[in-house]
C-alpha distance (Angstrom), angle and dihedral (degrees) to the residues before:
residue distance angle dihedral
M1 . . .
A2 3.83 . .
P3 3.86 94.4 .
V4 3.82 89.6 53.8
R5 3.81 91.5 52.7
T6 3.79 91.0 47.9
F7 3.80 90.9 49.7
L8 3.82 91.1 49.4
A9 3.81 92.1 48.1
I10 3.81 91.6 51.3
G11 3.81 90.7 47.2
A12 3.81 91.4 50.7
A13 3.82 91.7 49.3
L14 3.80 92.4 49.5
S15 3.79 94.1 47.7
T16 3.81 91.3 48.5
S17 3.81 91.7 51.1
L18 3.81 90.6 49.3
L19 3.80 91.8 50.3
L20 3.82 92.9 48.3
G21 3.80 91.7 45.9
G22 3.80 90.7 53.0
C23 3.82 94.2 53.7
G24 3.81 94.3 55.6
F25 3.80 96.1 -105.3
T26 3.80 112.5 160.7
P27 3.80 120.4 -172.2
L28 3.81 113.7 -120.0
Y29 3.79 95.5 -114.2
A30 3.81 93.0 44.9
A31 3.81 91.2 67.4
P32 3.81 109.5 110.6
G33 3.80 114.7 -88.6
V34 3.81 98.6 0.0
N35 3.81 96.6 115.2
S36 3.80 95.2 43.3
K37 3.82 92.6 47.6
L38 3.81 91.9 48.1
A39 3.81 89.2 50.6
S40 3.82 90.1 53.5
I41 3.84 95.5 59.4
T42 3.80 117.2 109.5
V43 3.81 112.7 -156.2
T44 3.81 124.7 -147.3
A45 3.81 113.7 -168.8
P46 3.82 135.6 175.7
Q47 3.81 115.1 -79.6
N48 3.79 99.5 -109.0
R49 3.80 134.9 95.6
T50 3.80 96.4 -91.8
G51 3.81 91.3 44.5
F52 3.81 89.5 53.1
L53 3.81 91.2 48.8
L54 3.80 92.7 47.9
R55 3.81 91.9 49.5
Q56 3.81 90.9 48.8
H57 3.81 92.3 49.6
L58 3.82 91.0 47.3
D59 3.81 91.6 50.6
D60 3.81 88.0 52.2
A61 3.82 93.4 44.7
F62 3.81 92.8 48.5
A63 3.85 91.3 43.5
K64 3.82 86.7 -128.2
D65 3.80 112.9 -141.3
H66 3.81 103.5 -146.5
N67 3.82 92.0 -173.5
A68 3.82 95.9 57.3
P69 3.82 124.5 76.2
A70 3.79 115.1 -102.5
A71 3.81 117.2 -104.6
Y72 3.82 93.8 -176.3
T73 3.77 137.6 25.1
M74 3.80 122.0 -151.6
R75 3.80 120.8 -156.5
L76 3.78 119.0 -161.9
A77 3.79 131.6 -157.4
M78 3.78 117.6 -174.3
S79 3.75 141.7 -169.8
E80 3.79 123.4 -166.7
A81 3.79 130.4 -164.3
R82 3.77 134.3 178.8
Y83 3.79 120.4 -157.9
P84 3.81 123.7 -167.7
R85 3.79 113.3 -121.8
G86 3.78 129.1 173.3
V87 3.81 96.9 35.0
R88 3.82 113.4 -164.9
T89 3.80 125.7 -137.3
D90 3.82 90.3 -94.3
N91 3.85 88.4 59.0
V92 3.81 94.5 -109.4
A93 3.81 118.1 131.2
S94 3.77 115.4 -121.6
R95 3.80 94.7 -177.2
Y96 3.81 133.9 34.9
E97 3.77 136.2 -162.4
Y98 3.81 114.2 -139.3
V99 3.82 115.4 -156.6
L100 3.79 123.1 -169.9
T101 3.81 121.5 -172.8
A102 3.79 114.7 -170.5
D103 3.81 124.2 -171.1
Y104 3.78 115.6 -164.6
T105 3.79 137.0 -172.7
L106 3.79 122.4 -163.9
A107 3.80 116.0 -154.2
T108 3.78 132.1 -179.9
V109 3.79 121.1 -113.5
P110 3.03 126.5 -97.6
S111 3.83 98.6 3.8
G112 3.81 95.1 53.5
E113 3.81 91.9 -141.9
I114 3.81 109.7 158.9
V115 3.79 107.7 -125.9
K116 3.82 101.8 169.6
K117 3.78 138.1 20.5
G118 3.76 128.8 -175.4
R119 3.78 148.3 158.1
V120 3.77 128.9 -142.5
R121 3.77 130.2 -174.5
A122 3.79 124.7 -158.2
E123 3.79 128.6 -176.5
V124 3.79 132.3 -168.8
T125 3.78 132.9 169.7
Y126 3.78 127.7 -141.1
D127 3.79 139.0 -177.9
S128 3.78 120.8 -111.1
P129 3.80 108.5 -149.4
D130 3.81 121.8 -160.4
Q131 3.82 92.5 -113.0
P132 3.84 109.7 90.7
Y133 3.82 95.9 -139.3
G134 3.79 91.0 47.2
A135 3.81 90.5 52.7
I136 3.82 91.4 50.1
A137 3.80 91.8 48.7
E138 3.82 91.9 49.4
E139 3.82 91.8 48.9
Q140 3.80 92.2 49.4
D141 3.81 90.9 48.2
A142 3.82 89.6 50.7
A143 3.83 90.6 51.3
D144 3.80 89.8 52.8
R145 3.81 93.2 47.4
V146 3.82 94.1 47.3
A147 3.83 91.1 47.8
Q148 3.81 89.9 50.3
E149 3.82 91.8 50.7
A150 3.82 92.6 47.2
A151 3.82 89.9 49.5
R152 3.80 90.7 50.9
R153 3.81 91.3 52.2
I154 3.81 93.1 47.2
Q155 3.81 90.1 48.3
L156 3.81 91.8 52.5
E157 3.82 93.2 47.8
V158 3.80 93.9 48.8
A159 3.82 93.9 42.5
A160 3.82 91.1 50.6
W161 3.80 89.9 49.3
L162 3.81 91.6 49.8
A163 3.82 92.4 45.6
T164 3.80 95.1 50.8
G165 3.77 92.2 49.5
E166 3.74 127.9 -84.0
P167 3.80 114.9 -121.2
H168 3.79 113.3 -88.9
S169 3.79 98.8 -175.2
K170 3.75 131.6 49.7
T171 3.77 113.8 -115.5
A172 3.76 122.7 -151.2
P173 3.79 115.2 -111.7
K174 3.77 116.3 -103.1
V175 3.77 113.8 -97.5
L176 3.78 115.9 -153.4
P177 3.81 116.1 -132.5
P178 3.80 116.0 -109.7
P179 3.80 114.9 -89.8
A180 3.79 115.8 -91.6
N181 3.82 126.7 -126.1
N182 3.81 96.1 22.2
A183 3.81 92.4 -66.9
T184 3.80 128.7 146.6
P185 3.77 118.4 -117.5
T186 3.79 89.5 -94.6
G187 3.78 90.6 58.5
L188 3.82 96.4 -108.8
P189 3.82 120.4 127.7
T190 3.80 115.2 -104.3
G191 3.80 94.4 -131.9
D192 3.83 94.6 -127.3
């Protein structure tokens, strides 16, 4: 019975891939140049434990090629917060929520022109046992998990941007038309 199930599973996978191939579906990382451009991003993160973890996870997610010259540099700014959840009757938290917000800018090398900006937010929860070493271990594990999730979100945003076509020409910033009827930009009369 097991060989029949295996045969059916393989048949279903093949038919699904044929159907998706016929509709023009292209996987994100199959778009031309996405993998090589991701591998050419050098990441600069804040000098703290979570910054180190986030940079390490991004290098892994981008499949950083340390032997190739960088085409882009990514600068990260982070903010971290821990919120007590699951407060016991003695007013001691037994569970925490760890929130990491990471802002990133992607610039070309060597010109330094910023070509993409973004912000991701990742949250994880962790238990806080009564034993001090257990609490430290849980907090460190949460920092690693939240950095990994933030790296995954940054990777997806940048890969989608690269796959859909990075901008090749500079566009002029939008200029708002002057206010009508002698009004200030907020819509209030100037009083003249």
